[in-house]
Structure formats: structure tokens, C-alpha cells
N, C-alpha and C positions, 0 to 999 in steps of 0.2 A: 526074746529075740527069735521066736519061732517064725519061720518063713521070712526072715530078714537077713540081709547081708550088710556089713559095715565096710565102707571104703577105707582102706589103710593107706594106700598110696595111689596116685594117679599121675601118669607121665604122658604129656602130649607127644604123639608120634607124627602127626600130620595136621596141618592147619591150612585149609583151602577156602575158596570163596563160597562153597556150598555146605561143607561139613568139616568137622574136626574129629580126629580119631585119637582116643586115649588108650593106653595100656595100663590097666588098674590091677591092684591086688586087693581082694576083699576077704574079710573074715566071715566065715560061715557060722551057722548056729551051733555047730559042734565044736567050734573053736579053731578048726583048721582054716587054711587059706586057699584061695583059688584065684586064678588069673581071669580077668574079664577085659576083653577088648571091646570098646564101645565107640560106635559112630554117633556123634552128637550132631543133630540136625534141627534147624529152627521150625520145622514142620511145613505142612502144605495144606492146600484147600482144593476141593473139587466141587463142581457144580453140575447138576444134571438139569439142562434146560428142556422144558416140556411144553409143547405147543398146545393150543386149545383142542387139537385133534389127537392128543396123546402120542405125538411123535417126539422123539428126542434128537438132540444133536450130539454126535460123537466127532472127535478129531482123530485124524489118521496122521501119525508122525513116526519118523525113524527113531528107534531106540538103540543107541550105540552098544550098550552091554550085551544085547541079544542079536545085534545085526539084523533087525527086522522092523517092519512097520507094524505098529500096534494101533488098536482102536480104543480110545479112552474118552471119558467125559472130560470137558474142559477143566484144567487144573493148573496149579502153579505153586511155587514155594513161597513161604512167608519170609519176609525180611525180619531181622531181629527186632522184636517189639511191635511188629505190625499187627493190627487187628484182623483176625481171620475172616470176619464178615466182609470187611472192605476189600481184602485181598481177593476173595471169591468173586465179588462184583467186578473188580478190575480185570481178573482173568477171563470172566465170562465175556466182557466187552472186547478185550484184546483178541481172544481166540475165535469168537463166533460173530462178533459185531452186534451182540444182543445186550439189551438192558431188560429189566423186569420190574413188574409192579408188585409181585408176590415172591417173597424170598423166605424159604422155610428151612430152619436148621434141622439137619438129620442126625446130628451127633458126631462123634469122633471115633476113629479107629487107630489101633497101633499096628502098623504094617508088619514090622519084624521086631517084636519086643525082646527077643533074646540078646540082641546086640546093637540095636538102633533106637535112639531116643525120639525118633520122629513121631509126631501125632498128625494125622490127616483129618481135617474138619470137612464135613460133608453138608451140602446145601441142595435144595430143590428150587428151581426158578420157574415161575409161571408168569403169565401176562407179558409175554415177550414183545419187545419192540426192536425193530431191526435197524441197524446203522451199518458201519463198515468195520472190518477187522483192523486192528492196529498191532500187528505182530512185532515182537522184539526183533532187532536186526539179525540175530542168529537163530530165529525160530521159523521153521518151515512146516506147514501142515495143511491138510485139506479137511473141510467140514463135510460131514455126511449126515443125512436126516433119515431116520428109520422109525417105524412104529415101536412104541415101548414094549408091546407084546412080543414083537420079533426079537428085540434086544434081550428080553427075558429068556427066550428060547436059545439064543446064542450064548448067553451066560451058562445055561444048563448043559448045552452040548459041547462047551469048551471053545467055541469060536472066539468069544471075547475072553481074553486071558488076564487082563490087568485086574488086580485085586480091588483097588478102590472103585474101579468102574463096575465090577461085578456087584459089590456090596451096595453101591449107590443105586444101581438099576433095581436090584431086588427090594431095597427099602422103599424106593419111589413106587414101584408096582404094588407093594403091600399097602402103602398109604392111600393109593388111588383105588384100592379094591380090585386089582387085576390079578 
């Protein structure tokens, strides 16, 4: 049982449209117990759209928990059982009005594994074709286009603060040899 914990009990404390929170008791490898509060989330997908000129699209939107506007790659949450590849394509079209001919899986990340079950799946989109945005009724955002090299600088200097965006930009730059 080294580096393992066994759930002894789990009590749902909150169940909402985006996540569920449980208050758990876990048995540790030394036989003692510990409390684990867990936020259960269906996961999300983010897509970095890159033009033929190595420019990317970021979305600017208000993020309530921080009372600020952030700059992020297009992204969205998965519905229960939804395929992450299809979710990413849907979010790309909804938020930027783009479809793509090349869609490369960049892997997954665990944003906050200490207490959150969310997995974020990352994609790179190239061969972009432009249509029109189709935002959700409660979604308000602006799309910005910047060179990938500038985005890398902004990740490194802390201007771009969102974790999934930072990682996706750096992975894309590495893949493209920048």
C-alpha cells in the first residue's frame, strides 16, 4: 500500500451543474486516517489555434473568482462522457469561429491534483478556416491574435497567468521548434 490511500467513506457535500464536492475519510499507508475534501469535475479541453504565420488566438474574458480579465487559449468543460477531441473542436469553433484541418493532441494536465479530479486535455489546431463565433448565451469574450513568440515571452514574464494557457503555449512552441 506504499504511496496509496484507501477511501473509507465519502459524503457528498455539494452537487452543482459544474462539479461535486465530497468530504472523504481515507486510510493512509501507516494505518491512520486523514480527511480529504475533493472537487469532482468532468474535465476540460483547451486548443491553441496557430495560423500559417505562427500567430495564435487567445480569448479575453472576465473570470469571476479573480475579478479580472484573463487571456487564455480557447477552452471549455467536458460534459459527462463527452469525447475530449470533439469537445475541443466544438469550443474552437464556438469561441473563435475557426475550424482546422490539422488537430494534434498535446496530452493532458492535472491542474490541481491535491483536491481536484479535473483533467485538462490539450490540442494544437492548424490549417485554420474562419467562420463566425457561436458563443453560449452567458459567454462574453474578445478574441486576440498575437505571434506565438510573443506569447512565449508573455508566459515567461508572467503576463499570461492561466496555467493551461501557459503549458499549451510552451508545448506548441517546443513542437514548432521556437
